[in-house]
N, C-alpha and C positions, 0 to 999 in steps of 0.2 A: 583256327588255329585252333586243334583241340583241346580239348578240357585235361589234366594232365588226373585228375581226381575220377571225376564218373565217365569221360571219354565224349561228351558233350560236344558237336561239333560246332557247334553256335556261342562261341565267345564273345566280349564284349573289350573294346579297348577302352579303360578309365583312363589312362596317363601316357605320354610318350616325352620323353625328354632324352636328351644326347646323353650317351655313359661319360663316365668318365674319360676314359680312353679318346672317344670325339672320331671314334671312327665307327659305331655302331649306335642305335637308337635303344635304348630301353624303354618297356612297355610294359605296364601293368595294365592286366585282362581278370576280368571277371567273369562266371561261369553262370548264368541266370538260374540256369536246372538241378546245382550243387549248391548254390554262393558260395565256392568255391573263387581265392584269389591267388592271380601268379605270374610271374614274370617273366618274359621274353625278352631275347638280344636280336636285333636287325642287323647285319651287315650287307655292304656292297658287297658283290661278287663279281667281279670281271667278266670271268669265262668260266667255266669246265674244264678243271685241272683231272688230267687220267695219269698217275704214277706207273709206271713201268720199270716192275721187281727185278731183279740182276735174273730171276726164274724165265722172265718174260712173262710172267703174269700183269695182269693188268687191273686197276684199281683204282676208286674215285679218291681222290688226293683230299683229305680229310686234316682239315684245320685244329680240330680239337687234339688230334691225336698224334701230332705234331706240336702241340702243346704240351701232351702230359707227358712228352718225352726230353722236350727243354728244362719243362718245371723238374722231373724227375732229375735231372744235371743238374739243377741249379740250389738242389733240395739243402738246405743250413748253408749257407750262401751269402755272404754282407752283399747283396745286390738288390735292391726295392726292386717290389713288386710292380709298377708301374713301367720300368727300366724292361723290365723280361716282355711285359704287354706288347711295349713300344716295338721291342725287337722283332718278337712274332707276328705283329701288324706289318712288320718293314721289311718282311721274311714273306709274307705270304704277299705282298704288292710286289716286291722284285720277282716271284715267281710266277705271278699273271700275268705280267707287263712284259713277260720275256717272250711273250708271242706265239710261243708252242701252246699246245693244251695236250700234248704226252712228255712228260717228265722223267728222265730214270730217277728212281730212289738214288742214285750214287753221285747224280748231279744237287737234288735238295743235301742229301748227305753233306757234300761238302761245304753247300751255303751255308749249313747251320755251323758247322766245326768253324768258317773262315768269322763268323758274327760271336758264338761264343768265344774264341781267340781273344777278341777283342775286349769282352766284359769280365772275362775271367778264369784266368786258366786252371782253374781245379774244373770247373764246370767241363770246361774244353776235353780236360782228358776223361773226366766221366762220360762224357759223349762219344767220344772216338773210344773209347774201350767195348761200348754195344755195337756203334757204328764197324769199326773193323774188326770186330771179335776175334778181340784178345782172348789167348788160350790158355797163356802160361806167365808166368810172373815177367820172363825173359821178353813179352810182348812189351809191356807196359815199360821195361828200363829200357827198352831201345827208342820203344813213341819218345819218352821221356828227355831221353840224352839227345834228342832232337831240338828238343826247345829249350834245352841249356845253350848260354853262350860257348862258343870255341872251345875256352881257356878255362871253363868255371868246372869245379868237381861238385858233388856232395856237398863236402865238407865246409867248401866257403858259404852256404847258406846262413 
């Protein structure tokens, strides 16, 4: 592992233990060249996933990108960070266990929206607004009206 401070490629692991989520290993490392200390996390990756974008472009699946977009949708929502971490790990496991290495971005978006809908409706709508590329207030109104029970009106809340 390369030292993030000096670039030395010969770093030493000083301590390893399971991370709080129990799906990764936390390693404390030491660089003998600059005496820097840093932490790395190691996760099991069942297979290399490739995301097929709507324009046909292919790119490697990036767990961090998925996590960032979910955390943005969940910002300032009353959901524990551990629950978000568990959801993200579950989503990645689900994608890896689908049996396919090439996954359309549309399918990933649908899976994320399904998970968010179960946890927090506001985060679900936030994510959907970006995923479905809402352009006007009418787009929001139409989407939210589909979430409401058939006889409910906005004043019922």
